[in-house]
Every structure is written in C-alpha cells, then in structure tokens.
One Martini backbone bead per residue (centre of mass of N, CA, C, O) as a GRO file, in nm:
protein
  395
    1MET     BB    1   0.330 -17.887   4.397
    2HIS     BB    2   0.366 -17.792   4.098
    3PRO     BB    3   0.639 -17.844   3.897
    4PHE     BB    4   0.646 -17.567   3.764
    5TYR     BB    5   0.675 -17.393   4.031
    6GLN     BB    6   0.936 -17.518   4.126
    7ILE     BB    7   1.100 -17.407   3.883
    8TYR     BB    8   1.013 -17.106   3.871
    9ASN     BB    9   1.130 -17.040   4.179
   10LYS     BB   10   1.409 -17.064   4.084
   11GLU     BB   11   1.732 -16.910   4.063
   12GLU     BB   12   1.840 -17.186   3.949
   13ARG     BB   13   1.927 -17.390   3.654
   14ILE     BB   14   1.940 -17.715   3.522
   15VAL     BB   15   2.027 -17.755   3.171
   16ALA     BB   16   1.943 -17.932   2.877
   17GLY     BB   17   2.077 -17.896   2.551
   18LEU     BB   18   1.937 -17.963   2.221
   19MET     BB   19   2.110 -18.031   1.897
   20SER     BB   20   1.998 -18.088   1.554
   21GLY     BB   21   2.097 -18.042   1.232
   22THR     BB   22   2.134 -18.014   0.879
   23SER     BB   23   2.414 -18.176   0.881
   24LEU     BB   24   2.380 -18.462   1.027
   25ASP     BB   25   2.620 -18.522   1.268
   26GLY     BB   26   2.432 -18.486   1.534
   27ILE     BB   27   2.431 -18.448   1.894
   28ASP     BB   28   2.402 -18.165   2.085
   29THR     BB   29   2.516 -18.132   2.434
   30ALA     BB   30   2.419 -17.912   2.702
   31LEU     BB   31   2.535 -17.832   3.029
   32VAL     BB   32   2.348 -17.589   3.227
   33LYS     BB   33   2.384 -17.306   3.435
   34ILE     BB   34   2.109 -17.091   3.518
   35PHE     BB   35   2.070 -16.736   3.560
   36ASN     BB   36   1.797 -16.616   3.535
   37SER     BB   37   1.663 -16.374   3.289
   38GLY     BB   38   1.693 -16.239   3.012
   39LYS     BB   39   1.917 -15.978   3.039
   40ASN     BB   40   2.019 -16.138   3.319
   41THR     BB   41   2.154 -16.360   3.188
   42HIS     BB   42   2.350 -16.636   3.313
   43PHE     BB   43   2.626 -16.882   3.276
   44GLU     BB   44   2.727 -17.231   3.312
   45LEU     BB   45   2.938 -17.464   3.176
   46ILE     BB   46   2.958 -17.798   3.247
   47ASP     BB   47   2.894 -17.944   2.957
   48PHE     BB   48   3.002 -18.116   2.644
   49GLN     BB   49   2.855 -18.301   2.357
   50THR     BB   50   2.893 -18.530   2.080
   51THR     BB   51   2.657 -18.741   1.904
   52GLY     BB   52   2.672 -18.952   1.667
   53PHE     BB   53   2.540 -19.068   1.394
   54THR     BB   54   2.436 -19.312   1.235
   55ASP     BB   55   2.429 -19.406   0.916
   56GLN     BB   56   2.132 -19.496   0.917
   57LEU     BB   57   2.009 -19.241   1.045
   58ARG     BB   58   2.117 -19.033   0.847
   59ALA     BB   59   1.985 -19.152   0.593
   60LYS     BB   60   1.691 -19.132   0.691
   61LEU     BB   61   1.682 -18.826   0.745
   62SER     BB   62   1.752 -18.746   0.457
   63GLN     BB   63   1.514 -18.882   0.317
   64ILE     BB   64   1.267 -18.745   0.481
   65SER     BB   65   1.367 -18.442   0.387
   66GLN     BB   66   1.257 -18.523   0.113
   67ALA     BB   67   1.043 -18.465  -0.112
   68GLY     BB   68   0.869 -18.775  -0.159
   69SER     BB   69   1.077 -18.990   0.027
   70GLY     BB   70   0.880 -19.015   0.279
   71SER     BB   71   0.708 -19.198   0.488
   72VAL     BB   72   0.475 -19.202   0.728
   73ASP     BB   73   0.596 -19.434   0.886
   74ASP     BB   74   0.882 -19.323   0.915
   75ILE     BB   75   0.810 -19.057   1.060
   76CYS     BB   76   0.660 -19.178   1.301
   77ARG     BB   77   0.899 -19.358   1.408
   78ILE     BB   78   1.142 -19.148   1.417
   79ASP     BB   79   1.027 -18.960   1.629
   80THR     BB   80   1.088 -19.169   1.865
   81VAL     BB   81   1.374 -19.264   1.807
   82LEU     BB   82   1.512 -18.986   1.834
   83ALA     BB   83   1.428 -18.942   2.127
   84GLU     BB   84   1.603 -19.173   2.234
   85TYR     BB   85   1.871 -19.042   2.148
   86TYR     BB   86   1.840 -18.790   2.317
   87LEU     BB   87   1.824 -18.937   2.588
   88ASP     BB   88   2.100 -19.067   2.570
   89ALA     BB   89   2.256 -18.797   2.567
   90VAL     BB   90   2.168 -18.703   2.846
   91CYS     BB   91   2.266 -18.946   3.009
   92SER     BB   92   2.564 -18.927   2.923
   93ILE     BB   93   2.631 -18.637   3.035
   94CYS     BB   94   2.555 -18.700   3.325
   95GLU     BB   95   2.757 -18.924   3.372
   96LYS     BB   96   3.012 -18.760   3.296
   97SER     BB   97   2.929 -18.524   3.526
   98LYS     BB   98   2.797 -18.646   3.784
   99ILE     BB   99   2.478 -18.620   3.719
  100LYS     BB  100   2.168 -18.645   3.798
  101ILE     BB  101   1.882 -18.650   3.619
  102SER     BB  102   1.707 -18.553   3.870
  103ASP     BB  103   1.873 -18.264   3.877
  104LEU     BB  104   1.718 -18.171   3.655
  105ASP     BB  105   1.498 -17.913   3.541
  106LEU     BB  106   1.571 -17.919   3.222
  107ILE     BB  107   1.472 -17.961   2.873
  108GLY     BB  108   1.605 -17.850   2.555
  109THR     BB  109   1.450 -17.902   2.224
  110HIS     BB  110   1.459 -17.860   1.883
  111GLY     BB  111   1.510 -18.079   1.694
  112GLN     BB  112   1.440 -18.221   1.368
  113THR     BB  113   1.446 -18.091   1.065
  114ILE     BB  114   1.238 -18.196   0.774
  115HIS     BB  115   1.056 -17.925   0.737
  116HIS     BB  116   1.036 -17.588   0.566
  117LEU     BB  117   0.735 -17.365   0.531
  118PRO     BB  118   0.717 -17.018   0.590
  119ASN     BB  119   0.556 -16.950   0.334
  120ALA     BB  120   0.272 -16.836   0.219
  121GLU     BB  121   0.012 -17.063   0.102
  122LYS     BB  122  -0.226 -17.192  -0.084
  123TYR     BB  123  -0.433 -17.448   0.093
  124LEU     BB  124  -0.734 -17.561   0.081
  125GLY     BB  125  -0.825 -17.239   0.112
  126LYS     BB  126  -0.560 -17.178   0.283
  127ASN     BB  127  -0.324 -17.045   0.467
  128SER     BB  128   0.018 -17.178   0.453
  129ARG     BB  129   0.243 -17.242   0.726
  130SER     BB  130   0.545 -17.445   0.798
  131THR     BB  131   0.690 -17.672   1.048
  132PHE     BB  132   0.917 -17.973   1.105
  133GLN     BB  133   0.979 -18.143   1.410
  134ILE     BB  134   1.162 -18.406   1.547
  135GLY     BB  135   1.160 -18.559   1.872
  136ASN     BB  136   0.972 -18.638   2.109
  137PRO     BB  137   0.922 -18.461   2.401
  138ALA     BB  138   0.733 -18.648   2.565
  139LEU     BB  139   0.928 -18.884   2.584
  140ILE     BB  140   1.158 -18.742   2.728
  141ALA     BB  141   0.996 -18.668   2.981
  142SER     BB  142   0.889 -18.953   3.065
  143ARG     BB  143   1.177 -19.099   3.075
  144SER     BB  144   1.337 -18.877   3.258
  145GLY     BB  145   1.155 -18.680   3.455
  146VAL     BB  146   1.175 -18.410   3.273
  147ILE     BB  147   1.116 -18.114   3.189
  148THR     BB  148   1.010 -18.032   2.848
  149VAL     BB  149   1.121 -17.829   2.573
  150GLY     BB  150   0.949 -17.769   2.260
  151ASN     BB  151   0.854 -17.642   1.970
  152PHE     BB  152   0.969 -17.336   1.911
  153ARG     BB  153   0.853 -17.242   1.617
  154GLN     BB  154   0.535 -17.234   1.615
  155ALA     BB  155   0.454 -16.954   1.731
  156ASP     BB  156   0.584 -16.783   1.506
  157ILE     BB  157   0.432 -16.904   1.269
  158ALA     BB  158   0.142 -16.827   1.381
  159LEU     BB  159   0.251 -16.503   1.351
  160GLY     BB  160   0.396 -16.496   1.051
  161GLY     BB  161   0.662 -16.626   1.073
  162GLN     BB  162   0.956 -16.822   1.014
  163GLY     BB  163   1.070 -16.972   1.291
  164ALA     BB  164   1.338 -16.835   1.181
  165PRO     BB  165   1.564 -16.748   1.370
  166LEU     BB  166   1.624 -16.799   1.740
  167VAL     BB  167   1.917 -16.727   1.843
  168PRO     BB  168   1.923 -16.406   1.842
  169TYR     BB  169   1.818 -16.361   2.127
  170VAL     BB  170   2.075 -16.476   2.263
  171ASP     BB  171   2.275 -16.294   2.125
  172TYR     BB  172   2.168 -16.037   2.254
  173ILE     BB  173   2.214 -16.112   2.551
  174LEU     BB  174   2.540 -16.200   2.518
  175PHE     BB  175   2.665 -15.979   2.269
  176ARG     BB  176   2.609 -15.708   2.324
  177SER     BB  177   2.728 -15.369   2.232
  178GLU     BB  178   2.847 -15.035   2.268
  179GLU     BB  179   3.109 -15.044   2.062
  180PHE     BB  180   3.021 -15.285   1.869
  181ASP     BB  181   2.977 -15.431   1.578
  182ARG     BB  182   2.793 -15.741   1.549
  183VAL     BB  183   2.859 -16.067   1.398
  184LEU     BB  184   2.677 -16.362   1.406
  185LEU     BB  185   2.815 -16.681   1.310
  186ASN     BB  186   2.661 -16.981   1.182
  187ILE     BB  187   2.807 -17.301   1.076
  188GLY     BB  188   2.612 -17.522   0.941
  189GLY     BB  189   2.421 -17.645   0.719
  190ILE     BB  190   2.331 -17.365   0.775
  191ALA     BB  191   2.378 -17.025   0.738
  192ASN     BB  192   2.390 -16.768   1.002
  193ILE     BB  193   2.290 -16.431   1.102
  194THR     BB  194   2.370 -16.170   1.346
  195ILE     BB  195   2.277 -15.828   1.395
  196LEU     BB  196   2.469 -15.600   1.620
  197PRO     BB  197   2.448 -15.302   1.684
  198ALA     BB  198   2.564 -15.060   1.848
  199GLY     BB  199   2.341 -15.019   2.106
  200CYS     BB  200   2.119 -15.213   2.079
  201ARG     BB  201   1.799 -15.322   2.037
  202GLU     BB  202   1.576 -15.553   1.969
  203LYS     BB  203   1.456 -15.396   1.709
  204ASP     BB  204   1.763 -15.390   1.567
  205VAL     BB  205   1.764 -15.678   1.501
  206LEU     BB  206   1.928 -15.895   1.272
  207ALA     BB  207   1.828 -16.200   1.083
  208TYR     BB  208   1.963 -16.479   0.878
  209ASP     BB  209   1.985 -16.682   0.618
  210THR     BB  210   2.243 -16.716   0.368
  211GLY     BB  211   2.272 -17.038   0.334
  212PRO     BB  212   2.495 -17.252   0.283
  213GLY     BB  213   2.715 -17.440   0.461
  214ASN     BB  214   2.767 -17.780   0.490
  215MET     BB  215   2.552 -17.931   0.319
  216VAL     BB  216   2.669 -17.941   0.029
  217ILE     BB  217   2.947 -18.047   0.090
  218ASN     BB  218   2.860 -18.313   0.228
  219ARG     BB  219   2.698 -18.433  -0.010
  220LEU     BB  220   2.931 -18.433  -0.214
  221MET     BB  221   3.113 -18.620  -0.047
  222GLU     BB  222   2.926 -18.864  -0.058
  223ILE     BB  223   2.915 -18.891  -0.370
  224LEU     BB  224   3.235 -18.862  -0.448
  225TYR     BB  225   3.374 -19.015  -0.156
  226GLU     BB  226   3.219 -19.150   0.081
  227LYS     BB  227   3.193 -18.893   0.275
  228PRO     BB  228   3.061 -18.677   0.525
  229PHE     BB  229   3.326 -18.484   0.498
  230ASP     BB  230   3.560 -18.210   0.489
  231ASN     BB  231   3.843 -18.232   0.643
  232ASN     BB  232   3.944 -17.912   0.699
  233GLY     BB  233   3.938 -17.869   0.376
  234GLU     BB  234   4.138 -18.059   0.212
  235LEU     BB  235   4.002 -18.080  -0.073
  236ALA     BB  236   3.958 -17.780  -0.132
  237CYS     BB  237   4.267 -17.717  -0.142
  238LYS     BB  238   4.306 -17.895  -0.421
  239GLY     BB  239   4.118 -17.702  -0.559
  240ASP     BB  240   3.933 -17.518  -0.805
  241VAL     BB  241   3.760 -17.243  -0.860
  242SER     BB  242   3.453 -17.196  -1.031
  243LYS     BB  243   3.320 -16.921  -1.175
  244SER     BB  244   3.094 -17.044  -1.345
  245LEU     BB  245   2.953 -17.203  -1.125
  246LEU     BB  246   2.907 -16.972  -0.926
  247SER     BB  247   2.737 -16.794  -1.109
  248ASP     BB  248   2.502 -16.992  -1.134
  249LEU     BB  249   2.439 -17.034  -0.824
  250LEU     BB  250   2.388 -16.717  -0.764
  251GLU     BB  251   2.095 -16.719  -0.910
  252ASN     BB  252   1.963 -16.781  -0.671
  253PRO     BB  253   1.698 -16.614  -0.524
  254TYR     BB  254   1.774 -16.624  -0.220
  255PHE     BB  255   2.026 -16.425  -0.224
  256LYS     BB  256   1.819 -16.167  -0.299
  257LYS     BB  257   1.649 -16.192  -0.065
  258PRO     BB  258   1.487 -16.043   0.170
  259ALA     BB  259   1.428 -15.968   0.476
  260PRO     BB  260   1.280 -16.215   0.599
  261LYS     BB  261   1.471 -16.533   0.620
  262SER     BB  262   1.461 -16.890   0.538
  263THR     BB  263   1.620 -17.222   0.530
  264GLY     BB  264   1.699 -17.545   0.351
  265ARG     BB  265   1.657 -17.842   0.190
  266GLU     BB  266   1.447 -17.728  -0.006
  267GLU     BB  267   1.688 -17.550  -0.146
  268PHE     BB  268   1.987 -17.717  -0.043
  269GLY     BB  269   1.965 -18.006  -0.138
  270GLU     BB  270   1.945 -18.249  -0.361
  271ASN     BB  271   1.871 -18.071  -0.609
  272PHE     BB  272   2.109 -17.877  -0.585
  273CYS     BB  273   2.334 -18.094  -0.610
  274LYS     BB  274   2.251 -18.191  -0.890
  275LYS     BB  275   2.309 -17.923  -1.025
  276VAL     BB  276   2.607 -17.907  -0.961
  277LEU     BB  277   2.681 -18.171  -1.118
  278ARG     BB  278   2.571 -18.091  -1.392
  279LEU     BB  279   2.745 -17.835  -1.434
  280SER     BB  280   3.023 -17.975  -1.385
  281ALA     BB  281   3.011 -18.165  -1.629
  282LYS     BB  282   3.007 -17.942  -1.846
  283LEU     BB  283   3.292 -17.822  -1.722
  284LYS     BB  284   3.490 -18.053  -1.639
  285LEU     BB  285   3.522 -18.113  -1.339
  286ARG     BB  286   3.673 -18.186  -1.069
  287ASN     BB  287   3.602 -18.295  -0.766
  288GLU     BB  288   3.774 -18.079  -0.610
  289ASP     BB  289   3.641 -17.838  -0.760
  290ILE     BB  290   3.357 -17.878  -0.651
  291VAL     BB  291   3.426 -17.847  -0.351
  292ALA     BB  292   3.561 -17.568  -0.370
  293SER     BB  293   3.308 -17.421  -0.483
  294ALA     BB  294   3.113 -17.487  -0.248
  295THR     BB  295   3.288 -17.349  -0.033
  296GLU     BB  296   3.284 -17.064  -0.161
  297LEU     BB  297   2.979 -17.028  -0.151
  298THR     BB  298   2.958 -17.002   0.148
  299ALA     BB  299   3.144 -16.754   0.190
  300LEU     BB  300   3.010 -16.561  -0.016
  301THR     BB  301   2.713 -16.565   0.107
  302ILE     BB  302   2.789 -16.455   0.376
  303MET     BB  303   2.894 -16.180   0.276
  304LYS     BB  304   2.632 -16.100   0.133
  305GLY     BB  305   2.465 -16.105   0.394
  306ILE     BB  306   2.620 -15.881   0.538
  307ASP     BB  307   2.570 -15.660   0.322
  308LEU     BB  308   2.252 -15.649   0.367
  309SER     BB  309   2.272 -15.488   0.650
  310ASN     BB  310   2.412 -15.198   0.625
  311LEU     BB  311   2.662 -15.148   0.763
  312PRO     BB  312   2.883 -14.944   0.846
  313GLN     BB  313   3.213 -14.897   0.730
  314ASP     BB  314   3.337 -14.703   0.990
  315THR     BB  315   3.306 -14.928   1.199
  316LYS     BB  316   3.333 -15.137   1.456
  317LYS     BB  317   3.404 -15.488   1.393
  318GLN     BB  318   3.260 -15.822   1.463
  319LEU     BB  319   3.328 -16.163   1.384
  320ILE     BB  320   3.136 -16.433   1.522
  321VAL     BB  321   3.215 -16.778   1.532
  322SER     BB  322   3.022 -17.080   1.471
  323GLY     BB  323   3.032 -17.408   1.438
  324GLY     BB  324   3.145 -17.659   1.227
  325GLY     BB  325   3.278 -17.459   1.006
  326ILE     BB  326   3.542 -17.379   1.169
  327HIS     BB  327   3.702 -17.648   1.061
  328ASN     BB  328   3.707 -17.501   0.785
  329LYS     BB  329   3.976 -17.346   0.653
  330VAL     BB  330   3.865 -17.235   0.386
  331ILE     BB  331   3.635 -17.069   0.493
  332MET     BB  332   3.794 -16.897   0.700
  333ASN     BB  333   4.002 -16.776   0.499
  334SER     BB  334   3.795 -16.645   0.312
  335LEU     BB  335   3.674 -16.453   0.520
  336LYS     BB  336   3.934 -16.300   0.592
  337ARG     BB  337   3.980 -16.184   0.303
  338LYS     BB  338   3.687 -16.033   0.285
  339LEU     BB  339   3.736 -15.862   0.517
  340LYS     BB  340   3.636 -15.530   0.633
  341ASN     BB  341   3.682 -15.365   0.912
  342ALA     BB  342   3.738 -15.657   1.062
  343SER     BB  343   3.709 -15.905   1.304
  344LEU     BB  344   3.797 -16.251   1.369
  345LYS     BB  345   3.606 -16.470   1.578
  346THR     BB  346   3.540 -16.691   1.815
  347SER     BB  347   3.328 -16.781   2.074
  348ASP     BB  348   3.555 -16.872   2.268
  349ARG     BB  349   3.650 -16.573   2.338
  350PHE     BB  350   3.347 -16.561   2.506
  351GLY     BB  351   3.298 -16.857   2.654
  352ILE     BB  352   3.185 -17.011   2.381
  353PRO     BB  353   3.177 -17.287   2.236
  354ALA     BB  354   3.134 -17.334   1.903
  355ASP     BB  355   2.992 -17.624   1.920
  356ALA     BB  356   2.784 -17.533   2.173
  357LYS     BB  357   2.599 -17.284   2.121
  358GLU     BB  358   2.315 -17.399   2.032
  359ALA     BB  359   2.267 -17.575   2.282
  360ILE     BB  360   2.275 -17.341   2.478
  361CYS     BB  361   2.041 -17.179   2.354
  362PHE     BB  362   1.817 -17.404   2.419
  363ALA     BB  363   1.848 -17.381   2.718
  364ILE     BB  364   1.775 -17.078   2.739
  365LEU     BB  365   1.496 -17.095   2.598
  366ALA     BB  366   1.372 -17.280   2.810
  367ASN     BB  367   1.407 -17.079   3.043
  368GLU     BB  368   1.223 -16.860   2.917
  369THR     BB  369   0.965 -17.022   2.917
  370ILE     BB  370   0.945 -17.063   3.228
  371ALA     BB  371   0.969 -16.739   3.277
  372GLY     BB  372   0.775 -16.595   3.055
  373LYS     BB  373   0.958 -16.518   2.799
  374PRO     BB  374   0.989 -16.369   2.522
  375ALA     BB  375   1.197 -16.511   2.220
  376ASN     BB  376   1.120 -16.349   1.985
  377LEU     BB  377   1.202 -16.156   1.676
  378PRO     BB  378   1.028 -15.967   1.460
  379SER     BB  379   1.278 -15.838   1.307
  380VAL     BB  380   1.359 -16.135   1.207
  381THR     BB  381   1.080 -16.313   1.133
  382GLY     BB  382   0.794 -16.134   1.100
  383ALA     BB  383   0.627 -16.126   1.328
  384SER     BB  384   0.355 -15.960   1.481
  385ARG     BB  385   0.482 -16.070   1.760
  386LYS     BB  386   0.552 -16.156   2.060
  387SER     BB  387   0.661 -16.480   2.215
  388ILE     BB  388   0.625 -16.758   2.372
  389LEU     BB  389   0.822 -17.037   2.355
  390GLY     BB  390   0.709 -17.338   2.341
  391ALA     BB  391   0.650 -17.661   2.469
  392VAL     BB  392   0.528 -17.820   2.763
  393TYR     BB  393   0.657 -18.120   2.918
  394PHE     BB  394   0.546 -18.366   3.131
  395PRO     BB  395   0.613 -18.663   3.307
   0.00000   0.00000   0.00000
C-alpha cells in the first residue's frame, strides 16, 4: 500500500510541528498526537521544546531576509542547511520523549520566511504576488523517513490570497465559543490577531497582522545593546515612551490599511529600525527610551488592530495571548491597561502552552492536508476560494 494511504486511514496520528518565525529566536518543535480532523480535531501535546539558533545562523537569516543583501548562493545553501537544523530539532524531541522517529506519521513545517510579497504588482508583463519560505521539506522527509508537509502558504497565494495568516483556521477549530467574542493574539516577530465572534462560522472569522511584535524591539536591542532581546521587558521598564516618536511611527500606512493584510521584515525590518534610530537621534532620546517606545508601539498597534475588527463594545470578550511576546511584561501590562470590557488570558489557560501554540498549529495543518481538508480561510486571506494547503513530500 502507498504510504499516503497508510497514514490517511489511521484514526490517530503522531505529528511533529515545526515553526521558526520572524523573531529569529529559534525552532519551536511540538510533538502532538492528533485525533480526527476538521471541526472534530482534538489533540494531546506529547512534548514541546525550542532549539535556539546559533548567532551565526541568526545573522545569516537576518541578512538574506533584507532586500538586496542576500546572494543567490547564500539562499540556495541555507535552504538545505536550515532543513538539517529542523531535522535535528525533530530528532532531539523524539529522543527526549523516548519516541522513535520511525513512529512519527507526519512532520509539518512552516519553514523560515525570508521574503513575503503578497500584494499583486506588474512584473515582466504579469501580475506577481509571492512568498518565500526556506528549509527544504524534501530533505527533511528523505533524511527522517517521515512524510513531510511544507510550503503551506503557496496555494493561498496562487488563489489571490495573502498566504498568511494561516493559524486562524486552527484558532477557529480549537477556540470558537458560543458565549464569548474571542480575540486570539500571537506576539512573535510580527503580531497577529484572529477575531472569533461568539457563535461564529468559518466565513465570520477575521484575522490579520497588526504590525511589529518582537521584531523591532529585538533588532534595536541588537544595535543598541548587542543583546538578542529585552529580557522580560527590563530595559523598556527603565525608559520613557516618546509620544513624538510614536506619533511619527504610527504614520506608517500599514497601520491604517484594511484587512486582508499581512506583513513582515519587508515593512518592519532593517529600514524601519533605521528610521526609528534616525528619528530618536533628532529627539535626543536615551537608548532605554527608544526601546520603551518600540515596545509601546507593539502594544498600541495590537489594540488598534483589535479596534479595526468592530466587535461590539457591550459583549463578553476574551483576549487570549500566545507567542514569545507574553514574556515581555511591559507589552502585557500595556495591553491590560488598554483593554476595555475584556479579560486577558494566555493560551495556557486553555491547555495550549503559549510558546508552543504555532508549532502545534502546523502539526494540525499538516494533519488537515493529509485528511484532504481545505485549511485556508478566504475571509482572512482574501483568497478566491478554499484550498487544501501544503505540498506533501515522501521519503
């Protein structure tokens, strides 16, 4: 029997989900036992771990993600090198969990986004929209001996969608409620939200990137302090937020752009950080004031993004937060101050560790691919129709 049908016919599957995001802090790996598919999906988290990137790998990924700064040779080579790191992460979590890699049914890998151009533009006489994730899934499949699903964004892009965010489909499956309006917030390199009105159906779901999450803060920390991130928001606590700087940064047209929308380093990467530093120099801000202002920018644009959803003011609301940004106390406290008629919880309260959520999501999305279930939401991405996501790679 073809290996696809062996996996397809199973009632439960053990899946490794891999996620490395725009914050460039490492590889999140979730080992998940998944039962059923679609709205009937439920799962057990077997284990989770984060494998940090080496300084050299982080620097190279950052370099090739900037337009005009990565060579074709670099991109070609790092595509396979990163896949080797992903494979190491899968082997490591299997060893830690005392599960043979041969017992895995699937690996789902998002890959590392190095460029994201989802909006159609004329190029060489044709409309072009594109997104580029590296971390060769074929290599992972052939070296692991496990069917691997990757390149999840491409089908949605091909249908005129943004290709992201894709996690909202899983948010809908796992978090929809008849009683509460729920906003699912993930604070990674980029912050994104999923809006689930009480009693919603798939077509009612809204989701989009709100703007920078940790990305700008982390890059400023590298430049100003030679540190990869602001641990628990400790430096932001010592600084004063500059209203003048915030006012200038909020003029970025992305913050006023209607959904569907998605973003990345193209908008909030190196050039944006250079602008932050240039404006800060004119205002004679201290380094800690710059970090505090960038941190407030994240919290403020998240709230502006939630306001764009037009959820009724008088309904019960829950803001459910995940991602690395939950460890930044300044972001979290700022969100709590700004919330009205809503409670703030982390996804841990719902049985999903906040750091593990996106890796779990890509395990579930891989399971949906094998089950033949469409997993994009046209109401979120703007795609012309629903589609089965991901390309399947056999060992």
